[in-house]
Structure formats: C-alpha cells, structure tokens
C-alpha positions as CSV (number, residue, x, y, z in Angstrom):
1,M,3.9,-7.1,24.4
2,I,5.5,-8.7,21.3
3,Y,3.9,-6.9,18.4
4,F,3.5,-8.8,15.1
5,D,0.7,-6.7,13.5
6,N,2.8,-4.3,11.5
7,A,0.8,-4.9,8.3
8,A,-2.1,-3.2,10.0
9,T,-0.1,-0.4,11.7
10,S,3.6,-0.3,12.4
11,Y,4.4,-0.2,16.1
12,P,6.4,1.2,17.8
13,K,7.4,4.2,15.8
14,P,10.8,5.7,15.9
15,E,11.2,8.1,18.8
16,C,11.6,11.0,16.4
17,V,8.1,10.5,15.2
18,Y,6.5,10.9,18.6
19,K,8.7,13.9,19.3
20,E,7.8,15.7,16.0
21,V,4.0,15.1,16.4
22,D,4.2,16.6,20.0
23,R,6.5,19.4,18.8
24,C,4.0,20.3,16.0
25,M,1.1,20.4,18.5
26,R,3.0,22.5,21.0
27,E,5.3,24.8,18.9
28,Y,4.0,25.3,15.3
29,G,0.5,23.7,15.0
30,A,-1.0,26.4,12.8
31,N,-2.7,26.1,9.4
32,P,0.1,25.5,6.9
33,G,0.2,28.0,4.1
34,R,-3.1,29.7,5.2
35,S,-1.6,32.7,7.0
36,G,1.4,35.1,6.8
37,H,2.7,34.5,10.3
38,R,5.8,32.4,11.2
39,L,3.8,29.5,12.8
40,S,1.8,29.0,9.6
41,M,5.0,29.3,7.4
42,H,6.8,26.8,9.6
43,A,3.9,24.3,9.3
44,G,3.9,24.9,5.6
45,R,7.6,24.1,5.4
46,I,7.0,20.8,7.3
47,V,4.3,19.8,4.8
48,L,6.6,20.6,1.9
49,E,9.4,18.6,3.5
50,A,7.1,15.6,3.7
51,R,6.2,15.9,0.0
52,E,9.8,16.2,-1.0
53,L,10.9,13.2,1.1
54,L,8.1,11.1,-0.4
55,A,9.0,12.3,-3.9
56,E,12.6,11.3,-3.3
57,L,11.6,7.9,-1.9
58,I,9.6,7.0,-5.1
59,N,12.1,8.7,-7.5
60,T,10.1,11.7,-8.8
61,K,11.1,15.3,-8.9
62,K,7.4,16.3,-8.9
63,S,6.8,16.9,-5.2
64,D,3.7,18.9,-6.1
65,N,2.3,15.7,-7.5
66,I,2.2,14.2,-4.0
67,V,-1.3,14.6,-2.6
68,F,-2.1,14.2,1.1
69,G,-5.3,12.6,2.4
70,L,-6.5,10.4,5.3
71,N,-4.9,7.1,4.4
72,V,-4.5,4.7,1.4
73,T,-8.3,3.9,1.5
74,D,-9.1,7.5,1.1
75,A,-6.6,7.8,-1.7
76,L,-7.9,4.8,-3.6
77,N,-11.5,6.0,-3.3
78,T,-10.4,9.4,-4.7
79,V,-8.4,7.7,-7.6
80,I,-11.0,5.1,-8.5
81,K,-14.0,7.3,-8.4
82,G,-12.2,10.2,-10.0
83,L,-10.6,8.2,-12.8
84,L,-13.4,5.9,-14.1
85,N,-16.4,6.8,-16.1
86,E,-19.5,5.0,-17.3
87,G,-18.5,2.5,-20.1
88,D,-14.9,2.2,-18.8
89,H,-13.3,-1.2,-18.1
90,V,-10.8,-1.8,-15.3
91,I,-8.6,-4.8,-14.5
92,T,-7.6,-5.9,-10.9
93,T,-6.6,-9.0,-9.1
94,S,-8.1,-11.5,-6.7
95,M,-5.5,-10.6,-4.0
96,E,-6.7,-7.0,-3.5
97,H,-7.8,-5.4,-0.3
98,N,-11.4,-4.2,0.1
99,S,-10.0,-0.6,-0.3
100,V,-9.8,-1.5,-4.0
101,L,-12.6,-4.0,-4.4
102,R,-15.4,-2.0,-2.6
103,P,-14.9,1.2,-4.6
104,L,-14.8,-0.8,-7.8
105,K,-18.0,-2.6,-6.8
106,Q,-19.6,0.8,-6.2
107,M,-18.5,2.0,-9.6
108,E,-20.1,-1.0,-11.2
109,N,-23.4,0.7,-10.2
110,R,-22.3,3.6,-12.3
111,G,-21.7,1.6,-15.4
112,V,-18.0,0.7,-14.9
113,E,-17.0,-2.9,-15.9
114,T,-14.5,-4.8,-13.7
115,T,-12.4,-7.9,-14.4
116,I,-10.9,-9.6,-11.4
117,V,-8.0,-11.7,-12.6
118,Q,-7.6,-14.9,-10.6
119,C,-4.3,-15.5,-8.9
120,D,-3.0,-19.0,-8.0
121,S,-3.3,-20.7,-4.6
122,K,-0.1,-19.0,-3.5
123,G,-1.4,-15.6,-4.4
124,E,0.8,-15.2,-7.5
125,L,-0.4,-13.5,-10.6
126,E,0.2,-14.7,-14.2
127,L,0.9,-11.7,-16.4
128,S,-0.6,-13.4,-19.5
129,N,-4.0,-13.6,-17.7
130,V,-3.9,-9.8,-17.3
131,A,-2.9,-9.3,-20.9
132,K,-5.8,-11.5,-22.1
133,S,-8.3,-9.4,-20.1
134,I,-7.5,-6.1,-21.9
135,K,-10.4,-4.8,-24.0
136,P,-10.9,-1.8,-26.3
137,N,-12.6,0.1,-23.4
138,T,-10.0,-0.9,-20.7
139,K,-9.0,2.3,-18.9
140,A,-6.8,1.1,-16.1
141,I,-5.0,-1.7,-14.2
142,I,-5.2,-1.4,-10.4
143,C,-3.0,-3.7,-8.4
144,T,-1.5,-4.1,-5.0
145,H,2.3,-4.2,-4.8
146,A,2.2,-7.0,-2.2
147,S,-0.7,-8.9,-0.6
148,N,-1.6,-8.0,2.9
149,V,-2.6,-11.6,3.5
150,T,0.3,-13.6,2.1
151,G,2.9,-10.9,1.4
152,T,3.1,-12.2,-2.2
153,F,4.5,-9.6,-4.6
154,M,2.7,-8.8,-7.8
155,P,4.8,-8.3,-11.0
156,I,4.7,-4.6,-10.8
157,E,7.4,-3.8,-13.4
158,D,5.8,-6.2,-15.9
159,L,2.3,-4.8,-15.3
160,G,3.6,-1.2,-15.7
161,R,5.2,-2.1,-19.0
162,L,2.0,-3.8,-20.1
163,S,-0.1,-0.8,-19.1
164,R,2.2,1.6,-20.9
165,E,2.2,-0.5,-24.1
166,N,-1.6,-0.5,-24.1
167,G,-2.1,3.2,-23.1
168,L,-3.7,2.2,-19.8
169,V,-3.5,4.0,-16.4
170,F,-1.5,1.9,-14.0
171,V,-2.5,2.4,-10.3
172,V,-0.5,0.7,-7.6
173,D,-1.5,0.2,-3.9
174,S,1.8,0.4,-2.0
175,A,0.3,0.0,1.5
176,Q,2.4,-3.0,2.3
177,T,5.7,-2.0,0.6
178,A,6.4,1.8,0.7
179,G,9.2,2.4,3.1
180,V,10.7,-1.1,2.8
181,Y,10.9,-1.9,-0.9
182,D,12.3,0.2,-3.7
183,I,9.6,2.0,-5.7
184,D,10.5,3.9,-8.8
185,V,7.4,5.4,-10.4
186,N,9.3,6.2,-13.6
187,A,11.1,2.9,-14.1
188,M,8.0,0.9,-13.1
189,N,5.7,3.0,-15.3
190,I,3.4,3.8,-12.4
191,D,0.9,6.5,-13.2
192,I,-0.7,6.7,-9.7
193,L,0.8,5.4,-6.5
194,T,-1.3,5.3,-3.4
195,F,0.3,5.1,0.0
196,T,-0.4,5.2,3.7
197,G,1.6,6.8,6.4
198,H,1.0,4.5,9.3
199,K,2.5,1.3,8.1
200,S,6.1,1.0,6.9
201,L,6.5,4.7,6.3
202,L,6.5,4.8,10.2
203,G,4.2,7.8,10.6
204,P,1.1,8.1,12.7
205,Q,-2.4,7.1,11.7
206,G,-4.6,9.6,9.8
207,V,-2.4,10.5,6.9
208,G,-1.8,9.0,3.5
209,G,-2.3,10.0,-0.1
210,F,-1.2,9.4,-3.6
211,Y,1.3,10.4,-6.3
212,I,-0.2,11.2,-9.7
213,R,1.8,11.5,-13.0
214,D,1.5,14.7,-15.1
215,G,-1.2,14.2,-17.7
216,I,-3.5,12.0,-15.6
217,D,-6.7,13.8,-14.6
218,L,-9.1,12.9,-11.8
219,R,-12.3,14.5,-10.8
220,Q,-11.7,16.0,-7.4
221,M,-14.0,14.5,-4.7
222,R,-14.4,17.7,-2.7
223,E,-13.9,21.5,-3.1
224,G,-13.1,24.2,-0.5
225,G,-10.4,26.3,0.9
226,T,-6.8,25.6,-0.3
227,G,-5.0,28.8,0.6
228,S,-4.6,29.5,-3.1
229,M,-6.7,31.4,-5.6
230,S,-9.1,32.5,-2.8
231,E,-10.6,35.2,-5.1
232,S,-12.2,32.4,-7.2
233,L,-15.4,30.5,-6.5
234,V,-14.0,27.7,-8.8
235,H,-11.7,25.2,-7.2
236,P,-8.1,25.5,-8.4
237,E,-6.7,23.1,-11.0
238,I,-3.1,23.3,-9.8
239,L,-1.5,20.4,-7.9
240,P,-1.7,19.4,-5.2
241,D,-4.4,21.9,-4.4
242,K,-6.9,20.3,-6.8
243,Y,-7.2,17.2,-4.6
244,E,-6.6,18.8,-1.2
245,S,-9.2,21.0,0.5
246,G,-9.5,22.2,4.0
247,T,-7.0,22.0,6.8
248,P,-4.7,19.1,6.5
249,N,-3.6,16.7,9.3
250,T,-0.5,18.8,10.0
251,P,0.6,16.8,13.1
252,G,0.2,13.6,11.2
253,I,2.2,14.9,8.2
254,A,4.9,16.2,10.6
255,G,5.1,12.7,12.1
256,L,5.2,11.2,8.6
257,A,8.1,13.6,7.6
258,A,10.0,12.4,10.7
259,G,9.3,8.7,9.8
260,L,10.5,9.4,6.2
261,Q,13.7,11.1,7.5
262,F,14.3,8.1,9.8
263,I,14.0,5.7,6.8
264,K,16.4,7.9,4.8
265,E,19.0,8.0,7.6
266,V,18.8,4.2,8.4
267,G,18.7,3.3,4.7
268,I,15.7,1.6,3.1
269,Q,18.0,-1.3,2.1
270,N,19.0,-1.9,5.7
271,I,15.3,-1.8,6.8
272,R,14.5,-4.3,4.0
273,K,17.4,-6.6,4.9
274,H,16.3,-6.7,8.6
275,E,12.7,-7.4,7.9
276,E,13.5,-10.0,5.3
277,T,15.9,-11.7,7.8
278,I,13.2,-11.8,10.5
279,T,10.6,-13.2,8.0
280,K,12.9,-15.9,6.7
281,Y,13.9,-16.8,10.3
282,F,10.2,-17.2,11.3
283,L,9.4,-19.2,8.2
284,E,12.3,-21.6,8.8
285,K,11.4,-22.0,12.5
286,I,7.7,-22.8,12.0
287,S,8.2,-25.0,8.9
288,D,9.2,-27.9,11.2
289,I,6.1,-27.6,13.5
290,E,3.6,-30.3,12.8
291,G,0.1,-29.1,12.2
292,I,1.0,-25.6,11.0
293,K,-0.1,-24.6,7.5
294,I,1.8,-21.7,5.9
295,Y,0.2,-19.8,3.1
296,G,1.8,-18.0,0.2
297,T,5.0,-18.6,-1.6
298,S,7.7,-20.8,0.0
299,L,10.4,-18.4,-1.0
300,S,10.8,-15.7,1.6
301,K,12.5,-13.4,-0.9
302,N,9.2,-13.4,-3.0
303,R,7.1,-12.0,-0.2
304,A,6.8,-8.9,2.0
305,P,7.3,-9.5,5.7
306,V,3.8,-11.0,6.1
307,V,3.1,-14.6,7.0
308,S,-0.3,-16.2,7.3
309,I,-0.8,-19.5,9.0
310,N,-3.4,-21.9,10.5
311,I,-3.2,-24.7,13.0
312,E,-5.5,-27.7,12.2
313,G,-8.1,-28.1,14.9
314,K,-8.3,-24.4,15.9
315,T,-9.9,-21.4,14.4
316,S,-7.7,-18.4,13.5
317,A,-9.6,-16.4,16.2
318,D,-8.8,-18.9,18.8
319,I,-5.1,-19.0,18.0
320,S,-4.8,-15.2,18.0
321,F,-6.7,-15.0,21.3
322,I,-4.4,-17.5,22.9
323,L,-1.3,-15.8,21.6
324,D,-2.5,-12.5,23.0
325,G,-4.0,-13.7,26.3
326,E,-1.4,-16.3,27.3
327,Y,1.8,-15.2,25.6
328,D,1.4,-11.4,25.2
329,I,1.9,-11.7,21.4
330,A,-0.2,-9.5,19.0
331,T,-1.3,-11.0,15.7
332,R,-4.3,-10.5,13.5
333,P,-6.9,-13.3,12.7
334,G,-9.7,-13.4,10.2
335,L,-10.1,-12.3,6.6
336,H,-7.9,-9.1,6.9
337,C,-10.4,-7.0,4.8
338,A,-9.4,-9.1,1.7
339,P,-12.1,-11.8,1.2
340,L,-11.2,-12.6,-2.4
341,A,-7.6,-13.2,-1.3
342,H,-8.8,-15.8,1.2
343,K,-11.0,-17.4,-1.4
344,T,-7.9,-17.5,-3.6
345,I,-5.7,-19.3,-1.1
346,G,-8.6,-21.5,0.3
347,T,-9.1,-19.9,3.7
348,F,-12.3,-18.0,3.3
349,D,-14.2,-20.3,5.7
350,R,-11.7,-19.7,8.6
351,G,-9.4,-16.9,7.8
352,T,-5.7,-17.0,8.9
353,V,-3.5,-15.8,11.7
354,R,-1.3,-13.2,10.3
355,F,2.2,-12.4,11.6
356,S,3.6,-9.2,10.1
357,F,7.1,-8.0,11.0
358,G,8.6,-4.6,11.2
359,Y,12.0,-2.9,11.7
360,F,11.9,-3.1,15.5
361,N,11.1,-6.8,15.7
362,T,13.9,-9.2,16.8
363,K,14.8,-12.8,16.5
364,D,14.3,-13.2,20.2
365,E,10.7,-12.2,19.8
366,V,10.3,-14.7,16.9
367,D,11.8,-17.4,19.2
368,K,9.1,-16.7,21.8
369,A,6.4,-16.8,19.1
370,V,7.7,-20.1,17.8
371,E,7.7,-21.5,21.4
372,A,4.1,-20.4,21.8
373,L,3.0,-22.0,18.5
374,N,4.7,-25.2,19.5
375,S,2.7,-25.2,22.8
376,I,-0.5,-24.5,21.0
377,T,-0.1,-27.3,18.5
378,K,0.7,-29.7,21.2
379,E,-2.7,-29.0,22.7
380,V,-4.2,-30.2,19.5
381,Y,-2.0,-33.2,18.7
C-alpha cells in the first residue's frame, strides 16, 4: 500500500522503533523507577533518555519539565482544564483541532470565556486580530503550530512575543510539526508545548505529553503512585511526578526514544527537506489536473506536508474509497476532527481528501497517486 495518512499516524516507523518496543517487552519491561532491581532501573533509564531527547529537540535543559501521557489530546485536556479557572478568558483560532476546541467548550460550562479568532480562507492567521482580542482577564493563547487540514503554519514566534508582552500563557499544539520543524521553546516564548509520539516523532501510538515552563502551574488531573514520596498521602508537587501517576506506557516511551534517536541521527533538517520536496512535487503535479481544488496556501514552504483537495462531482469519501480500493493508496476523507477549520476554508459540507506525507514517502509513490487522480477526474469530466 502507498500510505499518505501520516498526519493521522506516521507509517511505517523506522525499524529501530519496532525493535525497541519488542526489546522492552521481552528484556526490560518492568515498572520504571518503582523498584530496586536492574530491570526497573533499565526501564527508568529509557524513560529518562526519552525525556532528554525531547528536551534537546525543543531546546530546553529542563528534561524534568517533559511530562508523559497518552497522546496530544490527553495533554491538551490536562493543560486546558488544569490552567483555566472561572472568569478566565482564552484566545484560540478557527483552524484548531477538536482536541483544543472540545475541552475549551467544556470549560465554557465552568465559566471560562473563549474567543475564536477567524483565519482567512487559506487558513492563515492575522496577528492583529489576536492582539485585538486580548482583554484584561485573558489568561492564555492556545494555538496549533500547523493545521492538520491545510498544513498552514500559524505565526508562532509572533504569537509567543505577543503573549510574553501581555503576560499571557502561550500553549502550542505541535502534533503536526514536532520532529520535522524546528521548535525552540525559549526563542518562541512557548510556555507549554503539547506533543504526540505517533506522528512525526515516529514513535508508537499511546504516548504523548507536554513540556511546561518553570513557574506555570496546572491542577493535576489525577493522583496516585509515582514512585516518589510514597510516605505521603498528598500527591507530590515535583516535576514530572505532579502530572504523572501510575505505570507509564514504557514500551511506547521506549519506541518513542528510538524514534527520537532516529530523528537525531538522520537530522531534522534532512527530514524536513525530504518532506517539503515531496509536498512541493505533489502540489506541482496536481495543479495541472482539471477539476481538482487545492486548499490552503499556494506556497509549499508555508505549509506542513499536508495537502487537502476535492474533485468536483465526487464526495471526499468517494475519492478516498476509490483511491484505497482501486489504487491501494491510503488517504483520509472528511472533516479530520477540525470542523471549524473546514468552515474556514469552505468545505464543511463535504470535507476534503487529505494527503499527508512522511519521511518514507517517495516521488514514485506521488506519481502513482497523480496518475490515480487523473483517472478519477476523467470519470467526472
């Protein structure tokens, strides 16, 4: 199969990821940091390695400020529900995933006010519209780094500067960018960075989390065993234990560590160059096909490796079904868990077919997809 659904989950993974998950299960799959025997200590070292690799990737020396959880949705729920209080105001954008919008909608029931700043028809955000939305009770700006529908980048550095100047907490959802694009939490003034392991960080499903800057406090969502301060009935305040309870997904974290090591060895700049090349090649090839509508910015350098399209005369579900059934090409149709993004770009009534590229995709695969799209459009015209 030709796999163009990397924005959902990257596939395949580097071989080292499969091997490390298996090795963890077979050779050292004990509770990390919970016991004194060598298997537990080995598992603990792997978890620490993953924290340190993530800290290095986002340019922080605070590896204890890397908190592991289930995925980026879990992280965003922890952050949003732990940060905001009744009477607070928060600003976000119309290009957000439901992992941001649904927790915010829930918090409105608890007295939190939300402003959703409208992006333009390409999914691009005007900074001045965010600045105008700031109120005396504004607590935070929460924003995706790049849209999972159009790949459009948000002006993260400018938003970080605006947040810092106004004393706001800046929260960034890096689900579509971490592992491909440079993220510097210090230079970008990012207070909280949420991430997921199973996309461009090349790890398995079931592990993600967030980075939190010193001085930012969240209510923890759960309490329990942490392997630290076991004599106390009160949950510890130290990081990362404050936000981590119970046995972690050690095999998932081990696979994530292997994925991060792969990124480090290959070089994030080389991964980015390859994915940008594939995306640009695809955009150039399909731009000449009559009947195909491409959404988002026309400049490939201004988007992550995500391209949404439609073909007049066919639903997005039909196109994706044909690509899968007749051409063995995996894409994702529909609203991509981002309904406001589709309202923004004018596709709420039909969704789009999303092609999302990864490090292991090739130009030959793109050529086959272009040939398939040519055939499908000919059936219409």
